[in-house]
KEKOL-166549 format. One record per residue (C-alpha): residue number from 1; x, y, z. Coordinates in nm, 4 decimals, padded with zeros to 6 digits. Layout:
! KEKOL-166549
LOLO;NUM;X;Y;Z
...
***
This chain:
! KEKOL-166549
LOLO;1;-01.7448;-00.6942;03.2258
LOLO;2;-01.6149;-00.4865;03.5138
LOLO;3;-01.6551;-00.1138;03.4354
LOLO;4;-01.4115;00.1045;03.6295
LOLO;5;-01.5102;00.4570;03.7269
LOLO;6;-01.2595;00.7325;03.7875
LOLO;7;-01.2949;01.1010;03.8519
LOLO;8;-01.1324;01.2000;03.5226
LOLO;9;-01.4211;01.0369;03.3370
LOLO;10;-01.6282;01.3397;03.4346
LOLO;11;-01.4434;01.5188;03.1539
LOLO;12;-01.6707;01.3326;02.9148
LOLO;13;-01.9930;01.4565;03.0785
LOLO;14;-02.2368;01.7370;02.9927
LOLO;15;-02.3444;01.6040;02.6506
LOLO;16;-02.6977;01.6810;02.5367
LOLO;17;-02.9214;01.4335;02.3623
LOLO;18;-03.0018;01.4599;01.9921
LOLO;19;-03.3649;01.4939;01.8926
LOLO;20;-03.5255;01.2088;01.7034
LOLO;21;-03.6638;01.2397;01.3521
LOLO;22;-04.0364;01.2115;01.3001
LOLO;23;-03.9726;00.9724;01.0113
LOLO;24;-03.6597;00.7573;00.9558
LOLO;25;-03.5960;00.9244;00.6197
LOLO;26;-03.6858;01.2845;00.7089
LOLO;27;-03.4113;01.5435;00.7536
LOLO;28;-03.3882;01.8818;00.9201
LOLO;29;-03.1726;02.1725;00.8109
LOLO;30;-03.0658;02.2498;00.4512
LOLO;31;-03.2421;02.0422;00.1826
LOLO;32;-03.0074;01.7527;00.1064
LOLO;33;-03.2370;01.5481;-00.1188
LOLO;34;-03.0920;01.6703;-00.4474
LOLO;35;-02.7337;01.5928;-00.3386
LOLO;36;-02.8286;01.2420;-00.2243
LOLO;37;-03.0191;01.1608;-00.5424
LOLO;38;-02.7575;01.3182;-00.7692
LOLO;39;-02.4913;01.0863;-00.6305
LOLO;40;-02.7017;00.7734;-00.6698
LOLO;41;-02.7971;00.7043;-00.3060
LOLO;42;-03.1277;00.6531;-00.1339
LOLO;43;-03.2305;00.8500;00.1735
LOLO;44;-03.2059;00.5360;00.3853
LOLO;45;-02.8341;00.4976;00.3082
LOLO;46;-02.7340;00.8310;00.4644
LOLO;47;-02.7139;00.9588;00.8198
LOLO;48;-02.5636;01.2717;00.9749
LOLO;49;-02.5804;01.5279;01.2535
LOLO;50;-02.4670;01.8917;01.2275
LOLO;51;-02.4453;02.0593;01.5663
LOLO;52;-02.3097;02.3392;01.7815
LOLO;53;-02.0193;02.1822;01.9744
LOLO;54;-02.0611;02.4206;02.2693
LOLO;55;-02.4358;02.4078;02.3338
LOLO;56;-02.5132;02.0738;02.1719
LOLO;57;-02.7936;02.2292;01.9678
LOLO;58;-02.8691;02.0249;01.6551
LOLO;59;-02.8845;02.2348;01.3375
LOLO;60;-02.9374;01.9595;01.0805
LOLO;61;-02.9822;01.5846;01.0967
LOLO;62;-03.0831;01.2807;00.8979
LOLO;63;-03.1365;00.9414;01.0643
LOLO;64;-02.9371;01.0387;01.3741
LOLO;65;-03.0345;00.7176;01.5572
LOLO;66;-02.9500;00.4711;01.2783
LOLO;67;-02.6303;00.2640;01.3298
LOLO;68;-02.3700;00.2889;01.0521
LOLO;69;-02.0252;00.1366;00.9991
LOLO;70;-01.7791;00.3933;01.1417
LOLO;71;-01.4679;00.2671;00.9586
LOLO;72;-01.1676;00.4779;01.0673
LOLO;73;-01.3859;00.7427;01.2314
LOLO;74;-01.3662;00.4991;01.5260
LOLO;75;-01.0081;00.6209;01.5765
LOLO;76;-01.1351;00.9611;01.6954
LOLO;77;-01.3122;00.8426;02.0135
LOLO;78;-01.0329;00.5884;02.0704
LOLO;79;-00.7649;00.8579;02.0724
LOLO;80;-00.9798;01.0878;02.2855
LOLO;81;-01.0313;00.8159;02.5456
LOLO;82;-00.6623;00.7165;02.5425
LOLO;83;-00.5543;01.0771;02.5978
LOLO;84;-00.7964;01.1064;02.8908
LOLO;85;-00.6771;00.7802;03.0467
LOLO;86;-00.3011;00.7914;02.9828
LOLO;87;-00.2463;01.1655;02.9532
LOLO;88;-00.1017;01.3624;02.6580
LOLO;89;00.2546;01.3334;02.7933
LOLO;90;00.2474;00.9532;02.8227
LOLO;91;00.5391;00.7803;02.6478
LOLO;92;00.5677;00.4132;02.5544
LOLO;93;00.8871;00.2388;02.6671
LOLO;94;01.0889;-00.0416;02.5081
LOLO;95;01.3575;-00.1791;02.7387
LOLO;96;01.6566;-00.4118;02.7569
LOLO;97;01.7248;-00.6115;03.0744
LOLO;98;02.0236;-00.8251;03.1737
LOLO;99;02.0741;-01.0912;03.4358
LOLO;100;02.3876;-01.2819;03.5347
LOLO;101;02.7495;-01.1677;03.5318
LOLO;102;02.9297;-00.9524;03.2761
LOLO;103;03.3027;-01.0128;03.2444
LOLO;104;03.5414;-00.9325;02.9582
LOLO;105;03.2469;-00.8499;02.7295
LOLO;106;03.0727;-01.1831;02.7934
LOLO;107;02.7313;-01.1736;02.9586
LOLO;108;02.7033;-01.5064;03.1400
LOLO;109;02.3288;-01.4749;03.1768
LOLO;110;02.0165;-01.3630;02.9912
LOLO;111;01.9300;-01.0619;02.7782
LOLO;112;01.5606;-00.9668;02.7571
LOLO;113;01.4008;-00.7304;02.5046
LOLO;114;01.0712;-00.6096;02.6550
LOLO;115;00.8018;-00.4362;02.4523
LOLO;116;00.5834;-00.1650;02.5974
LOLO;117;00.3375;-00.1283;02.3119
LOLO;118;00.5191;00.1566;02.1353
LOLO;119;00.3259;00.2088;01.8070
LOLO;120;00.6166;00.4071;01.6610
LOLO;121;00.9005;00.1647;01.7399
LOLO;122;01.1348;00.1402;01.4416
LOLO;123;01.4675;-00.0126;01.3503
LOLO;124;01.6294;00.3101;01.4682
LOLO;125;01.4837;00.2589;01.8154
LOLO;126;01.6352;-00.0888;01.8382
LOLO;127;01.9673;00.0499;01.7188
LOLO;128;01.9598;00.3059;02.0016
LOLO;129;01.9051;00.0261;02.2543
LOLO;130;02.2011;-00.1625;02.1094
LOLO;131;02.4241;00.1427;02.1393
LOLO;132;02.3516;00.1549;02.5103
LOLO;133;02.4121;-00.2191;02.5412
LOLO;134;02.7434;-00.1830;02.3594
LOLO;135;02.8397;00.1008;02.5895
LOLO;136;02.8197;-00.1476;02.8769
LOLO;137;03.0838;-00.3551;02.7001
LOLO;138;02.8647;-00.6505;02.6019
LOLO;139;02.9919;-00.8441;02.2986
LOLO;140;02.8312;-01.1852;02.3546
LOLO;141;02.5459;-01.3420;02.5525
LOLO;142;02.5982;-01.7018;02.6660
LOLO;143;02.2556;-01.7461;02.8281
LOLO;144;01.9225;-01.6818;02.6619
LOLO;145;01.7970;-01.4002;02.4428
LOLO;146;01.4312;-01.3546;02.5397
LOLO;147;01.1615;-01.1252;02.4080
LOLO;148;00.8888;-01.0218;02.6520
LOLO;149;00.5488;-00.9259;02.5067
LOLO;150;00.3494;-00.9551;02.8291
LOLO;151;00.2497;-00.5868;02.8435
LOLO;152;-00.0241;-00.6422;02.5840
LOLO;153;-00.2010;-00.9452;02.4369
LOLO;154;-00.0508;-01.0583;02.1071
LOLO;155;-00.2779;-01.1479;01.8167
LOLO;156;-00.2014;-01.2401;01.4524
LOLO;157;-00.4362;-00.9853;01.2910
LOLO;158;-00.6704;-00.7011;01.3712
LOLO;159;-00.9817;-00.8326;01.1991
LOLO;160;-01.0560;-01.1838;01.0737
LOLO;161;-01.2880;-01.0450;00.8068
LOLO;162;-01.0023;-00.8870;00.6101
LOLO;163;-00.7676;-01.0427;00.3507
LOLO;164;-00.4657;-01.2328;00.4791
LOLO;165;-00.2331;-01.0277;00.2607
LOLO;166;-00.3641;-00.6810;00.3541
LOLO;167;-00.0772;-00.4751;00.4890
LOLO;168;-00.3249;-00.2715;00.6961
LOLO;169;-00.4475;-00.5840;00.8831
LOLO;170;-00.1307;-00.6686;01.0735
LOLO;171;-00.0531;-00.8597;01.3887
LOLO;172;-00.0779;-00.6684;01.7177
LOLO;173;00.1494;-00.6977;02.0189
LOLO;174;00.3540;-00.5177;02.2823
LOLO;175;00.6700;-00.5588;02.0732
LOLO;176;00.5693;-00.4211;01.7328
LOLO;177;00.8314;-00.2969;01.4864
LOLO;178;00.8095;-00.0842;01.1718
LOLO;179;00.4273;-00.0921;01.1820
LOLO;180;00.4339;-00.4736;01.1605
LOLO;181;00.4674;-00.4851;00.7848
LOLO;182;00.7378;-00.6495;00.5791
LOLO;183;00.8405;-00.6003;00.2196
LOLO;184;00.8458;-00.9078;00.0010
LOLO;185;01.0753;-00.8915;-00.3035
LOLO;186;01.1003;-01.1495;-00.5770
LOLO;187;01.2638;-01.1836;-00.9151
LOLO;188;01.1976;-01.4258;-01.1975
LOLO;189;01.4942;-01.6362;-01.3099
LOLO;190;01.7142;-01.4877;-01.5788
LOLO;191;01.7286;-01.8222;-01.7580
LOLO;192;01.5385;-02.1492;-01.7612
LOLO;193;01.6248;-02.3796;-01.4751
LOLO;194;01.7374;-02.1019;-01.2412
LOLO;195;01.5439;-02.0485;-00.9152
LOLO;196;01.3041;-01.7667;-00.8397
LOLO;197;01.4711;-01.5341;-00.5889
LOLO;198;01.2591;-01.4243;-00.2919
LOLO;199;01.3392;-01.2168;00.0152
LOLO;200;01.1601;-01.0577;00.3126
LOLO;201;01.2697;-00.7303;00.4706
LOLO;202;01.1736;-00.5238;00.7732
LOLO;203;01.1912;-00.1662;00.6457
LOLO;204;01.2242;00.1711;00.8203
LOLO;205;01.3351;00.5188;00.7154
LOLO;206;01.6928;00.4175;00.7940
LOLO;207;01.7005;00.1173;00.5628
LOLO;208;01.6028;-00.2477;00.5520
LOLO;209;01.6981;-00.5556;00.7537
LOLO;210;01.6403;-00.9204;00.6498
LOLO;211;01.3424;-01.0659;00.8343
LOLO;212;01.4408;-01.4140;00.9465
LOLO;213;01.1040;-01.4942;01.1043
LOLO;214;00.9344;-01.5152;00.7621
LOLO;215;00.9663;-01.8161;00.5309
LOLO;216;00.8217;-01.8114;00.1788
LOLO;217;00.7604;-02.1415;00.0001
LOLO;218;00.7271;-02.1377;-00.3777
LOLO;219;00.4297;-02.3130;-00.5340
LOLO;220;00.2322;-02.3180;-00.8581
LOLO;221;-00.1270;-02.3691;-00.9593
LOLO;222;-00.2842;-02.1618;-00.6826
LOLO;223;-00.5394;-01.9866;-00.8978
LOLO;224;-00.5446;-01.7091;-01.1513
LOLO;225;-00.4832;-01.3471;-01.0780
LOLO;226;-00.2114;-01.1597;-00.8964
LOLO;227;-00.4254;-01.1286;-00.5840
LOLO;228;-00.4294;-01.5063;-00.5325
LOLO;229;-00.0521;-01.5423;-00.5256
LOLO;230;-00.0078;-01.5538;-00.1447
LOLO;231;-00.1605;-01.7918;00.1085
LOLO;232;-00.0554;-01.8668;00.4665
LOLO;233;00.0488;-02.2317;00.4809
LOLO;234;-00.2230;-02.4735;00.5924
LOLO;235;-00.4874;-02.2124;00.5124
LOLO;236;-00.6875;-02.4350;00.2792
LOLO;237;-00.9409;-02.4839;00.5609
LOLO;238;-00.9427;-02.1111;00.6332
LOLO;239;-00.6930;-02.1203;00.9208
LOLO;240;-00.3498;-01.9651;00.8604
LOLO;241;-00.0455;-02.1461;00.9965
LOLO;242;00.1398;-01.8319;01.0951
LOLO;243;00.1418;-01.9433;01.4576
LOLO;244;00.4117;-02.2002;01.3903
LOLO;245;00.6913;-02.1896;01.6515
LOLO;246;00.9574;-02.1218;01.3917
LOLO;247;00.7821;-01.8149;01.2578
LOLO;248;00.5531;-01.7149;00.9751
LOLO;249;00.5259;-01.9331;00.6667
LOLO;250;00.3687;-01.8261;00.3384
LOLO;251;00.3105;-02.0033;00.0093
LOLO;252;00.3858;-01.7906;-00.2968
LOLO;253;00.2879;-01.8670;-00.6559
LOLO;254;00.4233;-01.6077;-00.9038
LOLO;255;00.1502;-01.4772;-01.1312
LOLO;256;00.1809;-01.2957;-01.4653
LOLO;257;00.2056;-00.9217;-01.4232
LOLO;258;00.2765;-00.9289;-01.0498
LOLO;259;00.4681;-00.6444;-00.8910
LOLO;260;00.8226;-00.7373;-00.7912
LOLO;261;00.7828;-00.5781;-00.4461
LOLO;262;00.4813;-00.6076;-00.2166
LOLO;263;00.3948;-00.5141;00.1430
LOLO;264;00.2586;-00.7941;00.3608
LOLO;265;00.1493;-00.8056;00.7277
LOLO;266;00.3651;-00.9402;01.0089
LOLO;267;00.1514;-01.1829;01.2099
LOLO;268;00.4028;-01.2713;01.4828
LOLO;269;00.5260;-00.9251;01.5789
LOLO;270;00.7250;-01.0159;01.8920
LOLO;271;00.9340;-01.2780;01.7180
LOLO;272;00.9865;-01.0566;01.4124
LOLO;273;01.1153;-00.7671;01.6260
LOLO;274;01.3454;-01.0002;01.8188
LOLO;275;01.4905;-01.1441;01.4971
LOLO;276;01.5584;-00.7965;01.3608
LOLO;277;01.7216;-00.7000;01.6912
LOLO;278;01.9475;-01.0067;01.6691
LOLO;279;02.0510;-00.9091;01.3147
LOLO;280;02.1275;-00.5538;01.4221
LOLO;281;02.3216;-00.6824;01.7201
LOLO;282;02.5410;-00.8942;01.4930
LOLO;283;02.6127;-00.5877;01.2787
LOLO;284;02.7112;-00.4033;01.5989
LOLO;285;02.9502;-00.6809;01.7013
LOLO;286;02.7225;-00.8375;01.9647
LOLO;287;02.6505;-01.2103;01.9342
LOLO;288;02.3098;-01.3231;02.0575
LOLO;289;02.1497;-01.6684;02.0718
LOLO;290;01.8281;-01.7489;01.8848
LOLO;291;01.5417;-01.5498;02.0381
LOLO;292;01.2767;-01.7215;02.2479
LOLO;293;00.9638;-01.5911;02.4224
LOLO;294;01.0011;-01.5219;02.7935
LOLO;295;00.9610;-01.2721;03.0756
LOLO;296;01.1964;-01.0324;03.2496
LOLO;297;01.3322;-01.2143;03.5600
LOLO;298;01.2690;-01.0358;03.8921
LOLO;299;01.6438;-01.0150;03.9493
LOLO;300;01.7212;-00.8576;03.6096
LOLO;301;01.8772;-00.5134;03.5745
LOLO;302;01.7613;-00.2428;03.3348
LOLO;303;02.0333;-00.2014;03.0730
LOLO;304;01.8740;00.0317;02.8163
LOLO;305;01.5537;00.2300;02.7645
LOLO;306;01.3922;00.3741;02.4520
LOLO;307;01.0928;00.6079;02.4877
LOLO;308;00.8407;00.7108;02.2237
LOLO;309;00.7273;01.0639;02.1526
LOLO;310;00.4426;01.1895;02.3770
LOLO;311;00.1012;01.0364;02.3217
LOLO;312;-00.0354;01.3687;02.1998
LOLO;313;00.2091;01.3533;01.9073
LOLO;314;00.1284;00.9873;01.8360
LOLO;315;-00.2474;01.0530;01.8520
LOLO;316;-00.2131;01.3382;01.6035
LOLO;317;-00.0291;01.1010;01.3679
LOLO;318;-00.2999;00.8358;01.4054
LOLO;319;-00.5728;01.0869;01.3205
LOLO;320;-00.3777;01.2160;01.0214
LOLO;321;-00.2319;00.8971;00.8726
LOLO;322;-00.4950;00.6540;01.0068
LOLO;323;-00.2536;00.3695;01.0839
LOLO;324;-00.4623;00.0815;01.2153
LOLO;325;-00.1893;-00.0846;01.4221
LOLO;326;-00.1073;00.2399;01.6039
LOLO;327;-00.4726;00.2915;01.6942
LOLO;328;-00.5027;-00.0621;01.8301
LOLO;329;-00.1848;-00.0428;02.0388
LOLO;330;-00.2778;00.2936;02.1906
LOLO;331;-00.6328;00.1788;02.2579
LOLO;332;-00.5170;-00.1470;02.4168
LOLO;333;-00.2720;00.0342;02.6442
LOLO;334;-00.5443;00.2698;02.7668
LOLO;335;-00.8018;-00.0058;02.8154
LOLO;336;-00.5591;-00.2224;03.0115
LOLO;337;-00.4793;00.0747;03.2340
LOLO;338;-00.8491;00.0718;03.3254
LOLO;339;-00.8904;-00.3064;03.3265
LOLO;340;-00.5738;-00.5245;03.3171
LOLO;341;-00.7871;-00.8312;03.2355
LOLO;342;-00.8543;-00.7105;02.8788
LOLO;343;-00.7360;-00.9731;02.6282
LOLO;344;-00.9214;-00.9012;02.3018
LOLO;345;-00.9862;-00.5963;02.0849
LOLO;346;-01.3666;-00.6082;02.1337
LOLO;347;-01.3140;-00.6153;02.5119
LOLO;348;-01.0710;-00.3265;02.4844
LOLO;349;-01.3086;-00.1148;02.2749
LOLO;350;-01.5926;-00.1822;02.5192
LOLO;351;-01.3795;-00.0739;02.8172
LOLO;352;-01.2834;00.2557;02.6507
LOLO;353;-01.6404;00.3278;02.5404
LOLO;354;-01.8023;00.2503;02.8761
LOLO;355;-01.6900;00.5723;03.0535
LOLO;356;-01.8548;00.7932;02.7903
LOLO;357;-02.1753;00.5917;02.8175
LOLO;358;-02.1734;00.6221;03.1972
LOLO;359;-02.0987;00.9931;03.1856
LOLO;360;-02.3759;01.0664;02.9336
LOLO;361;-02.6851;00.8556;03.0030
LOLO;362;-02.9017;01.1052;02.8101
LOLO;363;-02.7599;00.9867;02.4782
LOLO;364;-02.9291;00.6757;02.3411
LOLO;365;-02.6412;00.4265;02.3189
LOLO;366;-02.8579;00.1523;02.1654
LOLO;367;-02.6860;-00.0162;01.8704
LOLO;368;-02.3311;00.0972;01.9578
LOLO;369;-02.0918;-00.1848;01.8713
LOLO;370;-01.7208;-00.1099;01.8341
LOLO;371;-01.5103;-00.4228;01.7826
LOLO;372;-01.1700;-00.2528;01.7826
LOLO;373;-01.0028;00.0882;01.8014
LOLO;374;-00.9092;00.1295;01.4346
LOLO;375;-01.2513;00.0797;01.2759
LOLO;376;-01.1193;-00.2109;01.0674
LOLO;377;-01.4347;-00.4180;01.1032
LOLO;378;-01.7406;-00.4214;00.8821
LOLO;379;-01.9462;-00.5348;01.1833
LOLO;380;-01.8818;-00.2269;01.4017
LOLO;381;-02.1733;00.0173;01.4305
LOLO;382;-02.2316;00.3681;01.5660
LOLO;383;-02.5063;00.6249;01.5144
LOLO;384;-02.4553;00.9875;01.4128
LOLO;385;-02.6016;01.0956;01.7497
LOLO;386;-02.3588;00.8740;01.9404
LOLO;387;-02.0709;01.0114;01.7353
LOLO;388;-02.1834;01.3621;01.8204
LOLO;389;-02.1744;01.2776;02.1915
LOLO;390;-01.8244;01.1332;02.1609
LOLO;391;-01.7023;01.4350;01.9620
LOLO;392;-01.8323;01.6743;02.2266
LOLO;393;-01.6838;01.4601;02.5007
LOLO;394;-01.3453;01.4633;02.3275
LOLO;395;-01.3205;01.8386;02.3758
LOLO;396;-01.1390;02.1169;02.1864
LOLO;397;-00.7860;01.9920;02.2669
LOLO;398;-00.8490;01.6581;02.0947
LOLO;399;-01.0417;01.8106;01.8040
LOLO;400;-00.7434;02.0399;01.7406
LOLO;401;-00.5426;01.7255;01.6553
LOLO;402;-00.7674;01.6439;01.3590
LOLO;403;-00.6157;01.6902;01.0127
LOLO;404;-00.7364;01.9561;00.7729
LOLO;405;-00.6904;02.0500;00.4089
LOLO;406;-00.3689;02.2320;00.5007
LOLO;407;-00.2166;01.8952;00.5957
LOLO;408;-00.2627;01.7283;00.2601
LOLO;409;-00.6165;01.6003;00.3199
LOLO;410;-00.8821;01.6265;00.0491
LOLO;411;-01.1102;01.8483;00.2573
LOLO;412;-01.2579;02.1941;00.1974
LOLO;413;-01.0891;02.4879;00.3715
LOLO;414;-01.1999;02.5185;00.7310
LOLO;415;-01.2820;02.1492;00.7743
LOLO;416;-01.0850;01.9421;01.0274
LOLO;417;-01.2062;01.5840;01.0407
LOLO;418;-01.1311;01.2133;01.0662
LOLO;419;-01.2348;01.0151;00.7620
LOLO;420;-01.3295;00.6496;00.7442
LOLO;421;-01.3388;00.4189;00.4442
LOLO;422;-01.4377;00.0556;00.3953
LOLO;423;-01.5883;-00.1086;00.0913
LOLO;424;-01.9490;00.0169;00.0841
LOLO;425;-01.9008;00.2346;00.3942
LOLO;426;-01.7871;00.5986;00.4125
LOLO;427;-01.7728;00.8274;00.7130
LOLO;428;-01.6379;01.1663;00.8177
LOLO;429;-01.6566;01.3394;01.1566
LOLO;430;-01.5058;01.6556;01.3000
LOLO;431;-01.5562;02.0318;01.2758
LOLO;432;-01.6162;02.2854;00.9999
LOLO;433;-01.6206;02.6627;00.9730
LOLO;434;-01.9228;02.8097;00.7944
LOLO;435;-01.9164;03.0978;00.5479
LOLO;436;-02.0110;03.3388;00.8284
LOLO;437;-01.7290;03.2144;01.0522
LOLO;438;-01.9249;02.9838;01.2817
LOLO;439;-01.7555;02.6625;01.4035
LOLO;440;-01.9820;02.3562;01.3984
LOLO;441;-01.9395;01.9868;01.4640
LOLO;442;-02.0637;01.7150;01.2305
LOLO;443;-02.0794;01.3386;01.1852
LOLO;444;-02.1611;01.1984;00.8392
LOLO;445;-02.2138;00.8349;00.7361
LOLO;446;-02.3234;00.6465;00.4264
LOLO;447;-02.3366;00.2651;00.4142
LOLO;448;-02.4780;00.0108;00.1699
LOLO;449;-02.5586;-00.2780;00.4026
LOLO;450;-02.6781;-00.5316;00.1377
LOLO;451;-02.3767;-00.4870;-00.0906
LOLO;452;-02.1306;-00.5044;00.1994
LOLO;453;-02.2965;-00.8219;00.3301
LOLO;454;-02.2872;-00.9785;-00.0161
LOLO;455;-01.9154;-00.8966;-00.0506
LOLO;456;-01.8391;-01.0479;00.2897
LOLO;457;-02.0243;-01.3694;00.2026
LOLO;458;-01.8085;-01.4257;-00.1059
LOLO;459;-01.4752;-01.2934;00.0249
LOLO;460;-01.1586;-01.4760;-00.0797
LOLO;461;-00.9054;-01.3938;00.1919
LOLO;462;-00.6185;-01.4362;-00.0544
LOLO;463;-00.7304;-01.1285;-00.2495
LOLO;464;-00.6558;-00.7872;-00.0974
LOLO;465;-00.8050;-00.5669;-00.3712
LOLO;466;-01.1627;-00.4449;-00.3276
LOLO;467;-01.3999;-00.5082;-00.6231
LOLO;468;-01.4217;-00.2403;-00.8956
LOLO;469;-01.7881;-00.1808;-00.8169
LOLO;470;-01.6984;-00.1048;-00.4545
LOLO;471;-01.4382;00.1494;-00.5708
LOLO;472;-01.7022;00.3156;-00.7880
LOLO;473;-01.9412;00.3257;-00.4910
LOLO;474;-01.6761;00.4932;-00.2751
LOLO;475;-01.6166;00.7564;-00.5435
LOLO;476;-01.9868;00.8453;-00.5322
LOLO;477;-01.9804;00.8477;-00.1506
LOLO;478;-01.6875;01.0912;-00.1469
LOLO;479;-01.8750;01.3191;-00.3873
LOLO;480;-02.1840;01.3121;-00.1650
LOLO;481;-01.9636;01.3920;00.1345
LOLO;482;-01.8162;01.6922;-00.0489
LOLO;483;-02.1603;01.8127;-00.1605
LOLO;484;-02.3022;01.8008;00.1916
LOLO;485;-02.0010;01.9818;00.3371
LOLO;486;-02.0441;02.2533;00.0753
LOLO;487;-02.4136;02.2791;00.1611
LOLO;488;-02.3479;02.3100;00.5351
LOLO;489;-02.0614;02.5572;00.4981
LOLO;490;-02.2633;02.7859;00.2719
LOLO;491;-02.6014;02.7572;00.4380
LOLO;492;-02.5413;02.7989;00.8112
***
């Protein structure tokens, strides 16, 4: 992989190394053994570093060199790197382009909707583009209606190890709308012999629009339990058929007790956004042909432009609400600024991580493996010491974007941090203020490798719910997290 070097990467330098433990299970600092045992964990499950963010001095640590699953804590270094690469004022652009001749409201040529990777693009943004198009006098397009997703690679899901129906594991692409989720509604027949009614909607704060790119086929006998009600067509061999030219196709078997409204992931985001745009255009009195993939012609003219909020605002939202799609789109945009050849999420994560590794050779980067920018991968790994280096490299301006208890997070007063949660993996990293007013940085992880591996081996991708025993494990992990924070706040 080609690793670019730029002068701004020096911002990530000056990070001190973390000292190693004499024994893999020893800890320094306040005695944490009672808290770990009380919450049902072994010493080998837990790792952390508590440090001075200015000097890099380590005040407490346990297994600082052991790799753990970062979960959504991976979003913190991703946003820090993106802000360094793109700048806090960077805005993502979605554009409309026209070619041909416009006469008497008829565009005798092509209309192209081009995505720029805006993670916040909503129905309202498309409506604003249509207002500008209408202001030009366009009422009908006789050529083609194209959607251009060339700014970023398009992929049907973030992580292949997650359930097909998980609304947090959506498709990724330059033209992503309403967080690439759709709402599926269904209703049982009022009387025998009447059909089951189903519908798919793209939903934003302003309302809902029918999603024509999604087809749902009714079926029966697909297995017991509400979680087994949805399957991508042709997925019996483990491969979804959502790459069909006509759009996404799902098989749905109503199960007893199912909710009447569910959120499902969009796996062909460019087509879905184009279909919604065509619907909105019809409502605005503009007739468009069926959308098709394509590129903006060199001779086309810019007709309308929609810009996102500044990246600093978007990054703050990612760190607070932890939206996986937003993290991936922002990370991809930054990585492709450094290396336009990036085509996959693992490549993108490696490109964004490389500058920090180059700038801080004193940190032991052995075992670092980030497969995406959101943390939605059970195979990603990072050590507490590596997380410390990335936190210090992020700097005060980025750490100020972290959410705290005053923003609705379940955190003690004075703690600002990014949390991460997967089945059998819990993480938290950020800053805290001690009882004597000192500001410290920390990175905490707890992972049960055997139980996570066992769950992955038996995963049924039709079922989105995590097992009850995994939920109970996470409850204990959150309690251990709270106990350690209390110990550090009071004792240092």
